[in-house]
N, CA, C and O atoms as CSV, one atom per row, in Angstrom:
chain,resi,resn,atom,element,x,y,z
A,1,MET,N,N,0.837,-1.177,0.000
A,1,MET,CA,C,0.000,0.000,0.000
A,1,MET,C,C,0.886,1.245,0.000
A,1,MET,O,O,1.862,1.324,0.745
A,2,ASN,N,N,0.538,2.202,-0.832
A,2,ASN,CA,C,1.305,3.440,-0.929
A,2,ASN,C,C,0.644,4.545,-0.111
A,2,ASN,O,O,-0.581,4.641,-0.049
A,3,ALA,N,N,1.463,5.366,0.505
A,3,ALA,CA,C,0.939,6.525,1.237
A,3,ALA,C,C,0.432,7.560,0.233
A,3,ALA,O,O,1.016,7.709,-0.841
A,4,PRO,N,N,-0.644,8.278,0.564
A,4,PRO,CA,C,-1.170,9.285,-0.354
A,4,PRO,C,C,-0.183,10.447,-0.518
A,4,PRO,O,O,0.590,10.752,0.390
A,5,ASN,N,N,-0.223,11.077,-1.672
A,5,ASN,CA,C,0.628,12.242,-1.922
A,5,ASN,C,C,-0.074,13.495,-1.412
A,5,ASN,O,O,-1.214,13.770,-1.785
A,6,TYR,N,N,0.591,14.230,-0.584
A,6,TYR,CA,C,0.044,15.479,-0.061
A,6,TYR,C,C,0.861,16.646,-0.608
A,6,TYR,O,O,2.043,16.501,-0.920
A,7,ALA,N,N,0.231,17.772,-0.717
A,7,ALA,CA,C,0.949,18.965,-1.145
A,7,ALA,C,C,1.977,19.334,-0.074
A,7,ALA,O,O,1.694,19.296,1.123
A,8,ARG,N,N,3.153,19.684,-0.529
A,8,ARG,CA,C,4.191,20.080,0.430
A,8,ARG,C,C,3.998,21.549,0.767
A,8,ARG,O,O,3.919,22.393,-0.125
A,9,ILE,N,N,3.924,21.849,2.052
A,9,ILE,CA,C,3.728,23.215,2.507
A,9,ILE,C,C,4.975,23.666,3.229
A,9,ILE,O,O,5.432,23.011,4.166
A,10,GLU,N,N,5.532,24.795,2.792
A,10,GLU,CA,C,6.701,25.341,3.463
A,10,GLU,C,C,6.283,26.589,4.214
A,10,GLU,O,O,5.648,27.479,3.648
A,11,ILE,N,N,6.638,26.656,5.487
A,11,ILE,CA,C,6.307,27.811,6.304
A,11,ILE,C,C,7.561,28.665,6.415
A,11,ILE,O,O,8.591,28.229,6.929
A,12,GLN,N,N,7.447,29.888,5.923
A,12,GLN,CA,C,8.594,30.781,5.935
A,12,GLN,C,C,8.835,31.308,7.339
A,12,GLN,O,O,7.890,31.599,8.073
A,13,GLY,N,N,10.099,31.429,7.710
A,13,GLY,CA,C,10.451,31.968,9.019
A,13,GLY,C,C,10.305,33.474,9.064
A,13,GLY,O,O,9.895,34.097,8.085
A,14,LEU,N,N,10.637,34.050,10.186
A,14,LEU,CA,C,10.589,35.493,10.366
A,14,LEU,C,C,11.989,36.024,10.593
A,14,LEU,O,O,12.897,35.281,10.964
A,15,CYS,N,N,12.154,37.321,10.366
A,15,CYS,CA,C,13.460,37.958,10.518
A,15,CYS,C,C,13.905,37.966,11.982
A,15,CYS,O,O,15.027,37.552,12.274
A,16,TRP,N,N,13.089,38.409,12.877
A,16,TRP,CA,C,13.337,38.445,14.317
A,16,TRP,C,C,14.447,39.385,14.766
A,16,TRP,O,O,14.905,39.277,15.904
A,17,SER,N,N,14.903,40.319,13.899
A,17,SER,CA,C,15.870,41.316,14.364
A,17,SER,C,C,15.166,42.279,15.301
A,17,SER,O,O,14.103,42.810,14.976
A,18,LYS,N,N,15.759,42.501,16.461
A,18,LYS,CA,C,15.136,43.321,17.489
A,18,LYS,C,C,15.305,44.810,17.180
A,18,LYS,O,O,16.351,45.246,16.698
A,19,LYS,N,N,14.261,45.571,17.467
A,19,LYS,CA,C,14.349,47.026,17.335
A,19,LYS,C,C,15.258,47.537,18.447
A,19,LYS,O,O,15.095,47.141,19.601
A,20,PRO,N,N,16.223,48.418,18.117
A,20,PRO,CA,C,17.139,48.919,19.151
A,20,PRO,C,C,16.387,49.540,20.327
A,20,PRO,O,O,15.464,50.332,20.139
A,21,ASP,N,N,16.788,49.173,21.528
A,21,ASP,CA,C,16.210,49.712,22.772
A,21,ASP,C,C,14.706,49.484,22.887
A,21,ASP,O,O,14.007,50.312,23.471
A,22,ASP,N,N,14.197,48.392,22.350
A,22,ASP,CA,C,12.765,48.106,22.406
A,22,ASP,C,C,12.569,46.593,22.488
A,22,ASP,O,O,13.520,45.827,22.338
A,23,VAL,N,N,11.333,46.173,22.727
A,23,VAL,CA,C,11.028,44.743,22.792
A,23,VAL,C,C,10.479,44.208,21.472
A,23,VAL,O,O,10.229,43.009,21.354
A,24,LEU,N,N,10.287,45.078,20.475
A,24,LEU,CA,C,9.713,44.653,19.205
A,24,LEU,C,C,10.715,43.877,18.360
A,24,LEU,O,O,11.911,44.169,18.378
A,25,HIS,N,N,10.227,42.897,17.628
A,25,HIS,CA,C,11.027,42.132,16.689
A,25,HIS,C,C,10.407,42.255,15.308
A,25,HIS,O,O,9.190,42.375,15.169
A,26,CYS,N,N,11.258,42.224,14.289
A,26,CYS,CA,C,10.784,42.302,12.906
A,26,CYS,C,C,9.932,41.071,12.582
A,26,CYS,O,O,10.307,39.944,12.907
A,27,THR,N,N,8.789,41.299,11.942
A,27,THR,CA,C,7.886,40.198,11.603
A,27,THR,C,C,7.853,39.910,10.104
A,27,THR,O,O,6.910,39.284,9.620
A,28,LEU,N,N,8.875,40.360,9.357
A,28,LEU,CA,C,8.961,40.053,7.936
A,28,LEU,C,C,9.738,38.757,7.726
A,28,LEU,O,O,10.340,38.228,8.661
A,29,GLY,N,N,9.722,38.254,6.506
A,29,GLY,CA,C,10.471,37.050,6.180
A,29,GLY,C,C,11.962,37.267,6.346
A,29,GLY,O,O,12.418,38.410,6.298
A,30,PRO,N,N,12.750,36.193,6.542
A,30,PRO,CA,C,14.161,36.320,6.868
A,30,PRO,C,C,15.016,36.971,5.784
A,30,PRO,O,O,16.060,37.538,6.106
A,31,ALA,N,N,14.625,36.915,4.541
A,31,ALA,CA,C,15.434,37.481,3.457
A,31,ALA,C,C,14.866,38.798,2.930
A,31,ALA,O,O,15.130,39.173,1.788
A,32,HIS,N,N,14.095,39.495,3.749
A,32,HIS,CA,C,13.449,40.711,3.259
A,32,HIS,C,C,14.452,41.815,2.969
A,32,HIS,O,O,15.548,41.839,3.530
A,33,LYS,N,N,14.064,42.731,2.084
A,33,LYS,CA,C,14.868,43.904,1.775
A,33,LYS,C,C,14.161,45.112,2.364
A,33,LYS,O,O,12.951,45.078,2.585
A,34,GLY,N,N,14.894,46.163,2.616
A,34,GLY,CA,C,14.295,47.370,3.167
A,34,GLY,C,C,14.254,47.332,4.686
A,34,GLY,O,O,14.863,46.473,5.323
A,35,ASP,N,N,13.521,48.282,5.246
A,35,ASP,CA,C,13.450,48.420,6.698
A,35,ASP,C,C,12.816,47.209,7.370
A,35,ASP,O,O,12.017,46.488,6.773
A,36,HIS,N,N,13.199,47.002,8.640
A,36,HIS,CA,C,12.506,46.011,9.465
A,36,HIS,C,C,11.108,46.563,9.762
A,36,HIS,O,O,10.905,47.777,9.773
A,37,PHE,N,N,10.154,45.669,10.002
A,37,PHE,CA,C,8.762,46.084,10.182
A,37,PHE,C,C,8.088,45.161,11.180
A,37,PHE,O,O,8.233,43.941,11.104
A,38,HIS,N,N,7.348,45.747,12.121
A,38,HIS,CA,C,6.556,44.971,13.069
A,38,HIS,C,C,5.095,45.085,12.633
A,38,HIS,O,O,4.520,46.173,12.662
A,39,ALA,N,N,4.500,43.973,12.234
A,39,ALA,CA,C,3.184,43.972,11.602
A,39,ALA,C,C,2.062,44.476,12.504
A,39,ALA,O,O,1.114,45.080,12.004
A,40,TYR,N,N,2.134,44.250,13.804
A,40,TYR,CA,C,1.017,44.602,14.685
A,40,TYR,C,C,1.022,46.072,15.068
A,40,TYR,O,O,-0.034,46.698,15.153
A,41,THR,N,N,2.219,46.630,15.300
A,41,THR,CA,C,2.295,48.042,15.704
A,41,THR,C,C,2.544,48.967,14.524
A,41,THR,O,O,2.482,50.187,14.676
A,42,LYS,N,N,2.827,48.404,13.339
A,42,LYS,CA,C,3.143,49.175,12.122
A,42,LYS,C,C,4.399,50.017,12.321
A,42,LYS,O,O,4.521,51.098,11.744
A,43,THR,N,N,5.334,49.525,13.138
A,43,THR,CA,C,6.574,50.227,13.429
A,43,THR,C,C,7.662,49.781,12.454
A,43,THR,O,O,7.774,48.597,12.140
A,44,ARG,N,N,8.468,50.742,11.976
A,44,ARG,CA,C,9.602,50.442,11.090
A,44,ARG,C,C,10.891,50.948,11.725
A,44,ARG,O,O,10.882,51.925,12.474
A,45,TRP,N,N,12.018,50.267,11.415
A,45,TRP,CA,C,13.330,50.749,11.823
A,45,TRP,C,C,14.352,50.262,10.807
A,45,TRP,O,O,14.115,49.270,10.118
A,46,PRO,N,N,15.498,50.957,10.705
A,46,PRO,CA,C,16.475,50.672,9.648
A,46,PRO,C,C,17.017,49.246,9.687
A,46,PRO,O,O,17.267,48.680,10.751
A,47,ASN,N,N,17.186,48.698,8.515
A,47,ASN,CA,C,17.802,47.381,8.349
A,47,ASN,C,C,19.271,47.633,8.033
A,47,ASN,O,O,19.618,47.904,6.884
A,48,ARG,N,N,20.114,47.548,9.016
A,48,ARG,CA,C,21.535,47.851,8.850
A,48,ARG,C,C,22.287,46.617,8.373
A,48,ARG,O,O,22.706,45.785,9.178
A,49,ALA,N,N,22.451,46.507,7.092
A,49,ALA,CA,C,23.240,45.470,6.418
A,49,ALA,C,C,23.322,44.131,7.154
A,49,ALA,O,O,24.347,43.787,7.742
A,50,ARG,N,N,22.242,43.403,7.105
A,50,ARG,CA,C,22.169,42.030,7.624
A,50,ARG,C,C,22.635,41.912,9.060
A,50,ARG,O,O,23.681,41.323,9.333
A,51,GLN,N,N,21.868,42.464,9.973
A,51,GLN,CA,C,22.141,42.349,11.398
A,51,GLN,C,C,22.096,40.896,11.807
A,51,GLN,O,O,21.352,40.113,11.216
A,52,PRO,N,N,22.882,40.514,12.814
A,52,PRO,CA,C,22.791,39.133,13.275
A,52,PRO,C,C,21.405,38.834,13.829
A,52,PRO,O,O,20.798,39.678,14.489
A,53,GLN,N,N,20.913,37.645,13.563
A,53,GLN,CA,C,19.598,37.257,14.050
A,53,GLN,C,C,19.679,36.940,15.539
A,53,GLN,O,O,20.685,36.429,16.032
A,54,GLY,N,N,18.596,37.257,16.238
A,54,GLY,CA,C,18.645,36.906,17.649
A,54,GLY,C,C,17.660,37.608,18.490
A,54,GLY,O,O,17.612,37.387,19.700
């Protein structure tokens, strides 16, 4: 008996770079271009050349 074929679903991660001096984290995909963005507060801050994730 063969297992049924299911569609493969990939869930993209988040950037998670922290806003300086704040508790907010970027909620965009990990390879995004442009400013970091927090989707719930609509807050933006500069994306300084590939900050370390953490």
